[in-house]
SEFI-210778 format. One line per field, with one value per residue (C-alpha): residue number from 1; residue in one letter; x, y, z. Coordinates in Angstrom, 3 decimals, padded with zeros to 6 digits. Example, Ala and Ser with C-alpha at 12.3 -4.5 7.8 and 13.67 -1.06 7.14 Angstrom:
SEFI-210778
n: [1/2]
res: [A/S]
X: [012.300/013.670]
Y: [-004.500/-001.060]
Z: [007.800/007.140]
This chain:
SEFI-210778
n: [1/2/3/4/5/6/7/8/9/10/11/12/13/14/15/16/17/18/19/20/21/22/23/24/25/26/27/28/29/30/31/32/33/34/35/36/37/38/39/40/41/42/43/44/45/46/47/48/49/50/51/52/53/54/55/56/57/58/59/60/61/62/63/64/65/66/67/68/69/70/71/72/73/74/75/76/77/78/79/80/81/82/83/84/85/86/87/88/89/90/91/92/93/94/95/96/97/98/99/100/101/102/103/104/105/106/107/108/109/110/111/112/113/114/115/116/117/118/119/120/121/122/123/124/125/126/127/128/129/130/131/132/133/134/135/136/137/138/139/140/141/142/143/144/145/146/147/148/149/150/151/152/153/154/155/156/157/158/159/160/161/162/163/164/165/166/167/168/169/170/171/172/173/174/175/176/177/178/179/180/181/182/183/184/185/186/187/188/189/190/191/192/193/194/195/196/197/198/199/200/201/202/203/204/205/206/207/208/209/210/211/212/213/214/215/216/217/218/219/220/221/222/223/224/225/226/227/228/229/230/231/232/233/234/235/236/237/238/239/240/241/242/243/244/245/246/247/248/249/250/251/252/253/254/255/256/257/258/259/260/261/262/263/264/265/266/267/268/269/270/271/272/273/274/275/276/277/278/279/280/281/282/283/284/285/286/287/288/289/290/291/292/293/294/295/296/297/298/299/300/301/302/303/304/305/306/307/308/309/310/311/312/313/314/315/316/317/318/319/320/321/322/323/324/325/326/327/328/329/330/331/332/333/334/335/336/337/338/339/340/341/342/343/344/345/346/347/348/349/350/351/352/353/354/355/356/357/358/359/360/361/362/363/364/365/366/367/368/369/370/371/372/373/374/375/376/377/378/379/380/381/382/383/384/385/386/387/388/389/390/391/392/393/394/395/396/397/398/399/400/401/402/403/404/405/406/407/408/409/410/411/412/413/414/415/416/417/418/419/420/421/422/423/424/425/426/427/428/429/430/431/432/433/434/435/436/437/438/439/440/441/442/443/444/445/446/447/448/449/450/451/452/453/454/455/456/457/458/459/460/461/462/463/464/465/466/467/468/469/470/471/472/473/474/475/476/477/478/479/480/481/482/483/484/485/486/487/488/489/490/491/492/493/494/495/496/497/498/499/500/501/502/503/504/505/506/507/508/509/510/511/512/513/514/515/516/517/518/519/520/521/522/523/524/525/526/527/528/529/530/531/532/533/534/535/536/537/538/539/540]
res: [X/X/X/X/X/X/X/X/X/X/X/X/X/X/X/X/X/X/X/X/X/X/X/X/X/X/X/X/X/X/X/X/X/X/X/X/X/X/X/X/X/X/X/X/X/X/X/X/X/X/X/X/X/X/X/X/X/X/X/X/X/X/X/X/X/X/X/X/X/X/X/X/X/X/X/X/X/X/X/X/X/X/X/X/X/X/X/X/X/X/X/X/X/X/X/X/X/X/X/X/X/X/X/X/X/X/X/X/X/X/X/X/X/X/X/X/X/X/X/X/X/X/X/X/X/X/X/X/X/X/X/X/X/X/X/X/X/X/X/X/X/X/X/X/X/X/X/X/X/X/X/X/X/X/X/X/X/X/X/X/X/X/X/X/X/X/X/X/X/X/X/X/X/X/X/X/X/X/X/X/X/X/X/X/X/X/X/X/X/X/X/X/X/X/X/X/X/X/X/X/X/X/X/X/X/X/X/X/X/X/X/X/X/X/X/X/X/X/X/X/X/X/X/X/X/X/X/X/X/X/X/X/X/X/X/X/X/X/X/X/X/X/X/X/X/X/X/X/X/X/X/X/X/X/X/X/X/X/X/X/X/X/X/X/X/X/X/X/X/X/X/X/X/X/X/X/X/X/X/X/X/X/X/X/X/X/X/X/X/X/X/X/X/X/X/X/X/X/X/X/X/X/X/X/X/X/X/X/X/X/X/X/X/X/X/X/X/X/X/X/X/X/X/X/X/X/X/X/X/X/X/X/X/X/X/X/X/X/X/X/X/X/X/X/X/X/X/X/X/X/X/X/X/X/X/X/X/X/X/X/X/X/X/X/X/X/X/X/X/X/X/X/X/X/X/X/X/X/X/X/X/X/X/X/X/X/X/X/X/X/X/X/X/X/X/X/X/X/X/X/X/X/X/X/X/X/X/X/X/X/X/X/X/X/X/X/X/X/X/X/X/X/X/X/X/X/X/X/X/X/X/X/X/X/X/X/X/X/X/X/X/X/X/X/X/X/X/X/X/X/X/X/X/X/X/X/X/X/X/X/X/X/X/X/X/X/X/X/X/X/X/X/X/X/X/X/X/X/X/X/X/X/X/X/X/X/X/X/X/X/X/X/X/X/X/X/X/X/X/X/X/X/X/X/X/X/X/X/X/X/X/X/X/X/X/X/X/X/X/X/X/X/X/X/X/X/X/X/X/X/X/X/X/X/X/X/X/X/X/X]
X: [020.502/018.102/017.232/014.358/011.100/010.502/008.378/004.819/004.032/003.223/-000.336/-000.854/-000.203/-003.243/-003.630/-004.098/-007.539/-008.974/-011.535/-010.307/-011.553/-012.837/-014.361/-010.999/-009.187/-011.574/-011.287/-007.491/-006.962/-009.330/-007.220/-003.896/-005.729/-007.318/-004.040/-001.985/-004.679/-004.701/-000.950/-001.451/-005.128/-004.647/-001.964/-004.381/-006.798/-004.331/-005.173/-008.900/-008.143/-006.053/-008.911/-011.616/-009.701/-008.084/-004.564/-001.157/-000.092/003.081/000.993/-001.071/002.054/001.631/-001.598/000.761/003.693/001.655/000.394/003.881/005.495/003.057/003.236/007.037/007.511/005.084/005.434/007.935/005.943/002.642/004.175/005.395/002.180/000.112/002.251/001.852/-001.740/-003.567/-003.224/-006.958/-007.638/-004.999/-005.905/-009.626/-008.853/-006.616/-009.420/-011.815/-009.387/-008.505/-012.208/-012.592/-009.568/-011.131/-014.343/-012.324/-010.569/-013.844/-015.418/-012.301/-013.119/-009.480/-006.033/-005.085/-007.964/-007.343/-003.679/-004.658/-007.019/-004.265/-001.906/-004.607/-004.996/-001.242/-000.965/-003.842/-002.368/000.647/-001.488/-003.126/-000.101/002.044/-001.048/-002.587/000.616/000.878/-002.729/-002.094/000.998/-001.032/-004.025/-001.946/000.702/001.385/004.299/003.260/-000.291/000.951/003.234/000.248/-001.673/001.301/001.110/-002.521/-001.669/001.110/-001.143/-003.991/-001.691/000.255/-002.913/-004.130/-001.072/-001.309/-005.068/-004.833/-004.426/-007.198/-009.742/-008.706/-009.111/-012.512/-013.949/-012.543/-014.037/-017.338/-018.104/-015.282/-012.030/-013.828/-015.231/-011.798/-012.017/-015.753/-015.571/-013.516/-016.372/-018.659/-015.653/-014.095/-017.329/-017.884/-014.272/-014.605/-017.853/-016.465/-013.144/-014.811/-016.660/-013.943/-010.468/-009.274/-007.444/-003.798/-001.062/002.396/003.155/006.092/007.794/006.909/008.378/006.842/010.351/009.322/012.850/012.983/009.526/010.442/013.847/012.445/009.677/012.165/014.698/012.183/010.099/013.077/014.555/011.269/010.695/014.226/013.968/010.582/011.803/015.073/013.144/011.132/013.484/016.928/019.524/021.543/018.742/018.250/014.798/016.480/019.824/018.504/016.041/018.572/021.185/018.576/017.723/021.347/021.535/018.206/019.224/022.420/020.363/017.885/020.650/022.255/018.927/017.961/021.376/021.311/017.652/016.740/013.506/014.070/011.274/013.459/015.905/018.980/020.070/017.397/019.644/022.295/019.984/020.845/017.225/015.919/018.743/018.540/014.751/014.877/017.666/015.666/012.505/014.405/015.727/012.254/010.929/013.913/013.629/010.259/007.986/009.660/009.925/006.165/005.805/008.107/006.305/003.087/004.860/006.254/002.834/001.068/003.678/005.741/003.334/000.337/-002.174/-004.949/-005.110/-007.633/-005.846/-002.507/-004.044/-005.647/-002.279/-001.106/-003.554/-000.939/001.181/-001.818/-002.845/000.713/001.265/-001.983/-001.342/002.331/001.834/-000.452/002.055/004.867/002.996/002.854/006.532/007.594/005.464/007.076/010.680/011.328/011.895/015.272/014.127/011.097/013.010/015.939/013.661/011.353/014.076/015.897/012.836/012.094/015.665/015.682/012.351/013.672/016.810/014.670/012.776/015.941/014.775/011.605/011.542/009.075/007.083/007.533/004.418/002.156/002.505/006.171/005.343/002.586/004.929/007.564/004.889/003.676/007.220/007.710/004.465/005.415/008.773/007.253/004.622/007.302/009.516/007.111/005.895/009.285/010.666/007.802/007.959/011.718/011.359/008.341/009.689/013.053/011.602/009.370/005.676/005.334/007.354/005.352/004.235/007.697/008.952/006.168/006.534/010.265/010.055/007.343/009.204/012.323/010.256/008.591/011.934/013.380/010.499/010.842/014.598/014.183/011.722/014.097/017.373/016.136/013.918/016.958/018.832/015.976/015.524/019.225/019.853/016.624/017.562/021.074/019.757/017.039/019.428/021.791/018.935/017.780/021.298/021.347/018.237/020.398/018.937/021.441/022.971/021.237/017.869/018.317/019.088/016.069/013.708/015.049/014.680/011.187/009.987/011.251/009.796/006.431/006.627/006.792/004.262/005.937/005.207/008.927/009.471/006.556/007.772/011.143/009.449/009.294/006.203/004.298/004.790/008.540/008.610/006.825/009.173/012.331/011.014/010.060/013.563/015.152/012.925/013.480/017.252/017.115/014.675/017.083/019.831/017.409/015.920/019.363/020.507/017.323/017.629/021.253/020.515/017.564/019.637/022.298/019.616/018.494/021.975/022.211/018.880/019.872/023.052/021.724/018.398/019.503/018.523/021.112/021.090/020.315/021.948/019.467/019.658/017.947/014.199/014.451/014.509/016.851/019.975/020.270/022.254/021.596/018.238/016.447/017.995/017.337/013.824/012.439/009.208/008.651/009.853/008.103/011.299/010.730]
Y: [010.081/011.935/015.560/016.121/017.322/021.045/022.211/023.153/026.817/027.684/028.867/032.355/032.622/032.806/036.037/036.372/037.875/034.826/032.810/029.685/026.514/024.845/021.886/021.042/021.523/019.292/016.548/016.838/016.961/014.058/011.445/012.001/012.493/009.038/007.472/008.952/008.391/004.697/004.521/004.911/004.222/000.439/000.513/000.720/-001.792/-004.686/-006.377/-006.325/-007.737/-010.500/-011.567/-011.295/-013.073/-015.693/-015.124/-014.312/-010.758/-011.230/-012.227/-009.082/-006.935/-007.361/-005.391/-002.434/-003.755/-004.854/-001.291/000.158/-002.276/-001.527/002.205/002.322/000.123/001.923/005.634/006.429/004.506/006.210/009.668/009.092/007.319/010.313/012.645/010.381/009.146/011.926/013.210/013.482/010.048/008.295/010.200/009.392/005.776/005.643/006.881/004.332/001.429/002.632/002.606/-000.925/-002.029/-000.496/-002.461/-005.688/-004.922/-004.152/-007.431/-009.596/-012.988/-013.793/-012.237/-013.239/-011.330/-008.376/-008.198/-008.476/-005.547/-003.527/-004.233/-002.955/000.158/000.767/000.331/002.761/005.278/005.671/007.645/009.749/011.286/012.361/012.740/015.357/017.411/017.171/018.345/021.299/022.211/022.308/024.077/026.856/028.050/031.152/030.057/032.125/030.804/027.281/027.465/028.362/025.394/023.160/024.471/023.425/020.067/019.451/020.338/018.091/015.132/015.441/015.766/012.587/010.684/012.157/011.615/007.959/006.555/008.834/007.937/004.283/004.028/005.716/003.668/000.382/000.825/002.276/-000.141/-002.599/-002.747/-003.053/000.472/002.046/000.798/001.170/004.915/005.308/004.179/007.237/009.569/007.889/007.930/011.625/012.442/010.688/012.522/015.900/015.331/014.290/017.620/019.989/018.678/019.614/016.932/017.433/015.231/015.641/012.360/013.960/014.507/011.159/007.932/004.486/003.093/-000.508/-001.480/001.483/000.680/-002.948/-002.257/000.686/-001.444/-004.265/-002.264/-000.248/-003.343/-005.520/-002.800/-002.266/-006.010/-006.563/-003.710/-004.923/-008.483/-007.337/-005.683/-008.835/-011.743/-010.277/-008.856/-012.045/-014.244/-015.252/-013.676/-010.330/-010.656/-012.003/-009.166/-006.529/-007.983/-008.088/-004.451/-003.418/-005.344/-003.962/-000.414/-000.747/-002.060/000.810/003.423/001.827/001.599/005.183/006.586/004.866/005.324/007.953/008.622/007.580/007.292/009.220/011.538/011.293/014.723/016.151/015.308/017.638/020.477/021.518/022.243/018.882/016.880/018.796/018.493/014.727/014.318/016.435/014.448/011.227/012.683/013.826/010.323/008.742/011.021/012.585/010.098/006.988/008.415/008.955/005.145/004.744/007.445/005.437/002.508/004.829/006.238/002.868/000.339/002.529/005.189/002.846/004.863/003.106/003.283/006.135/008.033/007.713/008.864/011.910/012.934/013.556/016.446/019.161/017.725/017.616/021.206/022.501/020.744/022.097/025.683/025.830/024.142/026.997/029.539/027.741/028.107/031.872/032.031/030.055/032.181/035.331/034.383/031.123/027.702/028.232/030.136/028.013/024.826/025.761/026.861/023.860/021.244/023.077/023.017/019.402/018.327/020.210/018.635/015.158/015.703/017.060/013.761/012.262/013.826/011.686/009.099/006.390/008.832/012.122/014.268/014.814/018.611/018.287/015.714/017.956/020.939/018.877/017.374/020.872/021.948/018.784/019.422/023.054/022.013/019.342/021.788/024.300/021.619/019.681/022.554/024.049/020.574/019.872/023.354/023.099/019.739/020.714/024.164/022.867/020.979/021.868/021.719/019.021/016.761/017.503/013.886/012.354/015.145/014.586/010.811/011.043/013.365/011.199/007.977/009.256/010.219/006.815/005.047/007.189/006.315/002.595/002.700/004.827/002.416/-000.466/001.190/003.243/000.350/-001.931/000.593/000.783/-002.980/-003.753/-001.206/-002.111/-005.795/-004.966/-002.633/-005.044/-008.003/-006.024/-005.142/-008.752/-009.963/-007.544/-009.355/-012.479/-014.216/-016.490/-014.903/-017.242/-016.795/-013.020/-012.845/-014.979/-013.010/-009.660/-010.590/-012.038/-009.069/-006.447/-008.364/-008.518/-004.788/-005.329/-008.118/-011.499/-014.702/-015.636/-012.779/-013.949/-017.532/-016.344/-015.153/-011.426/-009.451/-007.788/-004.347/-004.860/-006.139/-003.013/-000.744/-002.412/-002.548/001.127/002.147/-000.129/001.082/004.756/004.185/002.879/005.616/008.312/007.182/006.793/010.292/011.863/010.163/011.242/014.782/015.255/014.070/016.462/019.408/018.696/018.843/022.220/023.608/022.012/023.445/026.943/026.730/024.988/026.816/030.336/032.978/033.487/036.344/034.906/035.947/037.479/036.651/037.998/038.181/038.390/034.603/033.441/031.647/028.016/027.248/027.741/029.414/026.160/026.217/029.867/031.211/027.988/028.317/031.654/030.768/027.442/025.950/027.575]
Z: [-020.800/-023.109/-022.433/-020.055/-021.655/-021.401/-018.490/-019.298/-018.657/-015.078/-014.462/-013.210/-009.500/-007.282/-005.460/-001.742/-002.318/-004.073/-002.089/-000.355/-002.121/001.041/-000.787/-002.305/001.004/002.963/000.347/000.143/003.918/004.660/002.865/004.653/007.957/007.617/006.504/009.333/011.955/011.069/011.619/015.366/016.050/016.303/019.000/021.936/020.380/019.983/023.327/022.474/019.018/020.564/022.844/020.186/017.405/019.683/018.407/019.834/020.542/018.474/015.452/015.843/015.648/011.902/012.169/012.560/010.567/007.527/007.138/007.638/005.199/002.369/003.035/003.030/-000.027/-002.353/-001.506/-004.256/-006.847/-005.983/-006.325/-009.878/-010.943/-009.890/-011.979/-014.986/-014.921/-013.092/-009.558/-008.869/-010.345/-008.268/-005.090/-005.272/-006.172/-003.092/-000.837/-002.328/-001.865/001.644/002.512/001.157/003.173/006.282/005.684/005.372/008.661/010.469/009.314/009.755/011.330/012.090/012.284/008.731/007.145/009.448/008.419/004.727/005.187/006.818/003.908/001.535/003.690/003.684/-000.074/-000.641/001.809/-000.468/-002.927/-000.211/001.514/-001.479/-003.662/-001.399/-001.394/-005.165/-005.602/-003.274/-005.292/-008.485/-006.924/-005.326/-007.797/-005.696/-003.443/-000.409/-000.472/-001.097/001.950/004.131/002.731/003.501/007.054/007.334/005.731/008.244/011.154/010.010/009.332/012.571/014.628/012.912/014.146/017.647/017.992/016.993/020.520/021.854/019.180/019.250/023.001/023.042/020.161/021.443/024.901/023.666/020.815/020.118/018.196/014.853/015.291/014.703/011.106/010.559/011.228/008.028/005.791/005.847/005.931/002.906/000.885/001.596/000.696/-002.686/-003.491/-002.423/-004.183/-007.440/-007.479/-006.274/-007.220/-010.732/-012.677/-013.557/-014.952/-016.443/-018.253/-020.047/-016.689/-015.055/-016.352/-016.124/-015.461/-014.624/-013.557/-011.199/-009.826/-009.107/-007.558/-005.574/-004.078/-003.465/-001.480/000.562/001.267/002.195/004.414/006.260/006.682/007.987/010.489/011.714/012.182/013.759/016.548/017.219/016.423/017.012/014.655/014.275/012.889/009.258/009.122/009.820/008.023/004.711/003.975/005.078/002.719/-000.051/000.723/000.192/-003.093/-004.288/-003.333/-005.357/-008.291/-007.900/-007.970/-011.040/-012.867/-012.055/-012.988/-016.403/-017.261/-019.837/-017.919/-014.299/-011.760/-009.270/-011.051/-008.832/-010.033/-007.736/-004.780/-006.153/-005.202/-001.632/-000.695/-001.925/-000.333/002.953/003.125/002.667/005.221/007.643/006.942/007.676/010.941/012.023/011.461/013.205/016.228/017.029/015.278/016.682/020.204/020.020/020.098/023.094/025.058/024.691/026.360/029.026/029.901/029.992/031.132/033.462/034.724/034.679/032.658/030.772/026.992/027.004/029.786/027.999/024.731/026.324/027.712/024.163/023.792/024.565/021.758/019.373/020.067/019.766/016.426/014.993/016.081/015.145/011.760/010.743/012.068/010.224/006.949/007.456/008.435/005.371/003.049/004.444/005.238/003.380/004.977/006.709/009.800/010.637/009.927/012.178/015.021/014.633/014.595/017.394/019.673/018.737/019.520/022.829/023.838/023.026/025.104/027.968/028.036/029.504/032.790/032.837/035.608/036.617/038.791/036.932/037.334/034.356/034.478/033.520/030.844/029.422/029.141/027.320/025.055/024.200/023.280/021.239/019.379/018.771/017.357/015.124/013.878/012.961/011.382/009.153/006.983/005.976/005.310/002.935/001.395/000.805/-000.958/-003.036/-003.886/-005.076/-008.048/-010.974/-010.171/-012.837/-010.523/-007.394/-007.068/-006.984/-004.694/-002.170/-002.458/-001.778/001.237/002.813/002.002/003.756/006.815/006.931/006.479/009.266/011.573/010.871/011.406/014.533/016.106/015.350/016.416/019.367/020.418/020.410/022.573/025.068/025.199/025.541/028.299/030.097/030.170/031.418/034.109/035.233/035.278/037.506/039.854/040.020/040.687/043.596/044.852/045.027/042.004/040.198/037.094/034.617/036.297/036.490/032.748/031.868/034.100/032.871/029.199/029.674/031.726/029.260/026.305/028.096/028.957/032.683/033.083/033.017/034.900/035.078/037.522/039.654/039.469/040.738/043.912/043.165/044.138/041.256/042.819/042.973/039.376/038.180/040.127/038.835/035.276/035.369/036.408/033.807/030.964/031.708/031.843/028.279/027.262/028.465/026.096/023.177/023.472/023.837/020.620/018.840/020.193/019.145/015.603/015.394/016.663/014.039/011.351/012.718/012.143/008.692/007.609/008.706/006.622/003.505/003.188/004.059/001.509/-001.226/-003.753/-007.167/-010.417/-012.875/-016.545/-019.629/-019.207/-015.434/-014.927/-012.156/-013.268/-012.192/-009.087/-005.399/-005.984/-005.115/-001.681/-001.235/-001.416/-002.857/-000.949/-002.626/-006.115/-006.442/-007.828/-011.189]
């Protein structure tokens, strides 16, 4: 491998007394907010889409999965392209393409066009999420100020995800499903205009490789993994449509690692993972996606299918989580700027893990007051966790590599979320079917009939004609399904919670402050300094 190009000189750190560039912040926060909002906004609109477009519900699952697949597969690539060709240029192009994709979705005459529009949205979103973080890193060279901006970024993005069901439900009932996409058009146009005026251009082509072999193998393994996990949840883990892409993902991952390890200018320098802060931040980001983000999806099913809330009512019940994330993300930015990422990260992941484990107490008729309190704690933990995770990853590398660092930490979170939905969803489904089959057998249904009814009812989320055909009253079906679903949910949230608590302990150990060894000129010697006060050193 050839030596890495020397880092360009760091700009003078911004002082706390400098005015806040609100135009830049609004433009930079709007993109990821739109991208993350559109991750969850469609969930409550799927039934309306199914009726309007005259298609099957299973086909419309790709309205969600097409977005997720494109987003997961291209995140790493978008991060490195921004570093090479211009962060502002790629970010504004992403907003423009995302807006076009939204227009295609709003005007879609059938499911095929709608899914194509969602794939375009997902591909464009890959430049918005890491691109916004990279722009913030360049715009705020002072580490303490940058950490506070990361806190605001985390709050805005997380609120976007949490508000999706609320906004989607309101717009769908008030105007129609197309309105959830049409609302992006004026927002996207304004963001492009504001960003063109307020965001300074920056690029570091000497630190970002084109690496076509790395780009292709990176897209191949992330795309194949995401596709296999999506299909495994819908078609079963022993089918060819699941096994083949997962095998290809393993092969492509091996090829990606070989290519990147041998490349003179790799897209993802694997040496970055030798830095404790960078490796820990990405592991933590994966765990947050696997646990909290995936459980978010299952709680939507719990509120609607088990507790019987409508789409709007279920969405509104996420408000305690939204408020807690927004408030604690801002607080986390201040904590990181003052104490470094270790404390906030340990507390945030600890609270998140405890809240997930507490969800194992939820039953079919648990009162909303209890649910709201747990949601608030979950939101507080997520708000405290997101910012230090991002700050640790971004602060452990040179600012010239901010794009690839942000792309990597977001790719690991998205991969964790996809894997969490698949694995935890499989746990819930399997245990729910077993529990429901046992209950139906107790109702003196033959074993074969009980298995068929249980599988069909769980697949249909509690509303299946086979159960009615078997002579069971709808009220009884709902009661038995609710108990079966929550039994599976209990195991899933405990698994997610334990993994999150382990990450809390790891973060406290790996990111704790360590005294650095000074060298001539007062520059820290290389070593553990990236895992120490990285949020305050900027990884320099």
